[in-house]
C-alpha positions as CSV (number, residue, x, y, z in Angstrom):
1,X,14.0,32.0,18.1
2,X,12.4,33.4,15.0
3,X,13.9,30.7,12.9
4,X,12.7,28.0,15.3
5,X,9.1,29.3,15.1
6,X,9.3,29.4,11.3
7,X,10.6,25.8,11.3
8,X,7.9,24.6,13.6
9,X,5.2,26.4,11.5
10,X,6.4,24.9,8.3
11,X,6.6,21.4,9.8
12,X,3.0,21.6,11.1
13,X,1.8,22.9,7.7
14,X,3.6,20.1,6.0
15,X,2.0,17.5,8.3
16,X,-1.4,19.0,7.9
17,X,-1.4,19.0,4.2
18,X,0.2,15.6,3.6
19,X,-2.6,13.2,2.5
20,X,-0.6,10.1,3.3
21,X,-0.6,10.9,7.0
22,X,-4.2,11.8,7.3
23,X,-6.6,9.1,8.6
24,X,-8.5,7.2,5.9
25,X,-11.8,8.3,7.4
26,X,-10.7,12.0,7.2
27,X,-9.8,11.5,3.5
28,X,-13.2,9.9,2.9
29,X,-15.0,12.8,4.5
30,X,-13.2,15.2,2.2
31,X,-14.1,13.2,-0.9
32,X,-17.0,11.1,0.3
33,X,-18.5,10.4,-3.1
34,X,-15.2,9.0,-4.5
35,X,-14.6,6.8,-1.5
36,X,-18.0,5.4,-1.6
37,X,-17.7,4.5,-5.3
38,X,-14.3,2.9,-4.7
39,X,-15.5,0.7,-1.8
40,X,-18.6,-0.3,-3.8
41,X,-16.5,-1.3,-6.8
42,X,-14.1,-3.3,-4.6
43,X,-17.0,-5.3,-3.1
44,X,-18.5,-6.3,-6.4
45,X,-17.1,-9.5,-7.9
46,X,-15.6,-9.3,-11.3
47,X,-17.9,-10.9,-13.9
48,X,-16.9,-11.6,-17.5
49,X,-19.1,-10.9,-20.5
50,X,-20.4,-14.5,-20.3
51,X,-21.6,-14.1,-16.7
52,X,-19.2,-16.6,-15.3
53,X,-16.9,-16.0,-12.4
54,X,-13.2,-15.9,-13.4
55,X,-11.1,-18.8,-12.3
56,X,-8.4,-18.3,-9.8
57,X,-6.2,-21.2,-11.0
58,X,-6.2,-24.9,-10.6
59,X,-7.3,-26.6,-7.4
60,X,-5.8,-29.6,-5.7
61,X,-7.8,-32.7,-6.6
62,X,-9.0,-31.4,-10.0
63,X,-8.2,-33.4,-13.1
64,X,-6.5,-31.3,-15.8
65,X,-5.8,-32.1,-19.4
66,X,-4.7,-28.6,-20.4
67,X,-1.6,-26.8,-19.7
68,X,1.9,-27.5,-20.9
69,X,4.9,-29.5,-19.7
70,X,7.9,-27.6,-18.3
71,X,10.8,-27.0,-20.7
72,X,14.1,-28.6,-19.7
73,X,15.6,-25.3,-18.6
74,X,12.5,-24.6,-16.4
75,X,12.5,-28.1,-14.9
76,X,16.1,-27.6,-13.7
77,X,14.9,-25.0,-11.3
78,X,12.6,-27.4,-9.4
79,X,13.3,-30.6,-7.5
80,X,12.9,-33.8,-9.5
81,X,9.4,-35.1,-9.1
82,X,8.8,-38.6,-7.8
83,X,8.2,-41.5,-10.2
84,X,4.7,-41.1,-11.7
85,X,4.5,-37.4,-11.1
86,X,5.2,-34.4,-13.3
87,X,5.2,-30.7,-13.2
88,X,2.9,-28.8,-15.6
89,X,2.0,-25.1,-16.1
90,X,-1.8,-24.8,-15.9
91,X,-3.5,-21.3,-16.1
92,X,-0.1,-19.6,-15.5
93,X,0.5,-21.7,-12.3
94,X,3.0,-24.5,-11.8
95,X,1.4,-27.6,-10.5
96,X,2.5,-31.1,-9.6
97,X,0.2,-33.7,-11.2
98,X,-0.1,-37.5,-11.2
99,X,1.3,-38.5,-14.6
100,X,-1.3,-41.3,-15.1
101,X,-4.5,-39.5,-14.0
102,X,-3.5,-35.9,-14.5
103,X,-5.0,-35.1,-11.1
104,X,-3.5,-32.0,-9.5
105,X,-1.6,-33.0,-6.3
106,X,0.0,-29.7,-5.4
107,X,-0.2,-26.1,-6.6
108,X,3.3,-24.6,-6.3
109,X,2.5,-21.0,-7.4
110,X,2.7,-18.5,-10.2
111,X,4.9,-19.7,-13.1
112,X,6.4,-16.2,-13.4
113,X,7.6,-16.3,-9.8
114,X,8.8,-19.9,-9.7
115,X,10.4,-20.2,-13.1
116,X,12.5,-17.0,-13.1
């Protein structure tokens, strides 16, 4: 009986002191200033030194002249594109472009994920 009471007491103490199980609101009340600063920082958009918003990669319909062609070993990992289309890596993303106009037809995803 005594061992069971000690076990229950230790379990309750562990649950009460584990921050991962506490509600987020309760943690914010304990350190309100830190939580407010974190949420305000998360709401602010990142701005570079030039004042421009950072790009989040190429968009479908854009014309791109930058980027690089896929190497032979990388191209083997993807399906062969249709005639007049090509894969390119633009801003660390693999895109399918029209070979004549260089217009982005499809954004496949991050090059690091696709070309492993």
